[in-house]
Structure formats: structure tokens, C-alpha cells
C-alpha positions in Angstrom: 0.0 0.0 0.0 1.3 3.5 -0.9 0.5 6.9 0.6 -2.1 8.8 -1.5 -0.8 11.4 -3.9 -0.4 14.8 -2.3 -0.2 13.3 1.2 3.3 11.8 1.0 5.4 12.5 4.1 9.1 12.8 3.2 11.3 10.2 4.9 8.2 8.2 5.9 7.1 6.8 2.6 6.5 3.4 4.2 3.8 4.8 6.5 0.1 4.7 5.4 -3.1 6.1 6.8 -5.4 3.8 8.7 -9.1 4.6 8.3 -11.1 4.5 11.5 -14.4 4.2 9.8 -15.3 3.5 6.1 -18.7 4.2 4.7 -18.6 3.5 1.0 -18.2 -0.1 -0.2 -20.0 -1.5 2.9 -23.2 -3.4 2.6 -24.8 -1.1 5.2 -23.7 2.2 3.6 -27.1 2.9 2.1 -28.8 2.3 5.4 -26.3 4.6 7.2 -27.0 7.3 4.5 -30.8 7.0 4.8 -30.6 7.0 8.6 -28.6 10.2 8.6 -30.7 11.9 6.0 -33.9 10.9 7.8 -32.7 12.3 11.1 -31.8 15.6 9.4 -35.3 15.8 7.8 -37.0 15.0 11.1 -35.1 17.8 12.8 -36.5 20.1 10.0 -40.0 19.1 11.0 -40.7 16.5 8.3 -42.8 13.4 9.1 -42.1 10.0 7.7 -45.2 8.3 6.3 -46.2 5.0 8.0 -47.1 3.3 4.7 -43.7 3.9 3.1 -40.6 4.9 5.1 -38.9 6.5 2.1 -41.6 9.2 1.8 -41.4 12.3 4.0 -43.9 15.2 4.1 -44.1 18.6 5.7 -47.1 20.8 6.0 -46.8 24.4 7.1 -48.5 27.8 6.5 -46.4 28.2 3.3 -47.7 24.9 1.8 -47.0 21.2 1.5 -43.7 19.5 0.6 -43.3 15.8 -0.2 -39.8 14.1 -0.5 -39.4 10.6 -1.9 -36.0 9.0 -1.3 -34.9 6.3 -3.7 -31.4 4.9 -3.1 -29.4 8.1 -3.1 -31.8 10.2 -5.2 -34.5 12.6 -3.9 -37.7 13.4 -5.7 -39.4 16.6 -4.4 -42.8 18.1 -4.9 -44.0 21.3 -3.3 -46.9 23.6 -3.4 -44.8 26.7 -2.7 -41.4 27.5 -4.1 -40.0 29.4 -1.0 -40.5 26.3 1.1 -38.2 24.1 -1.0 -35.6 26.9 -1.3 -35.5 27.1 2.5 -35.1 23.3 2.7 -32.2 23.3 0.2 -30.5 26.0 2.2 -31.0 24.0 5.4 -29.6 20.8 3.8 -26.6 22.6 2.4 -25.6 23.6 5.9 
């Protein structure tokens, strides 16, 4: 194993980095991503539907937002544009 390009330490070329935790390539990586994403949405006042755990909804005075999570894609539908813009700003933080 070699040190990654750009992270080579002079006079220590035989040393490598040990990962404490890996996410990609694991069988449970998708579950970990969905769990993290779900917890973030729930903090933002979304509700997970009982019939399908990949569908989230939020109702407010601004309107209604529905998010459908499929693998690592998100389908959104909203009744008011400002609500989805606020959600995007929240998720980017």
C-alpha cells in the first residue's frame, strides 16, 4: 500500500493512513446514509409516512412539501417555491 498522492510524508514513505471508519463499499452504507438523512429531515419538521418509510412530508402555512428518497436520489414536490428553497439552504448547511 502506498501513501495517497499529495499526502506523502518525506522520509516516511512506508507509513500509510489507517481509516477508523469507512462508509462506501460496505453493505450497510445505504442504510447509514438513509438514517442520517432521515434524522436531518425529522429535525427540520418532516414526518415519515407509515405506509412507506422512504416518503417524507411537511405541512406548514407556506404549503406542503413531499420528498421521496430512492437509493441516493431525492424526488421533491412542493406547493410553494419558497419552502423548497428554505429546505435546500438547510440541507446545504
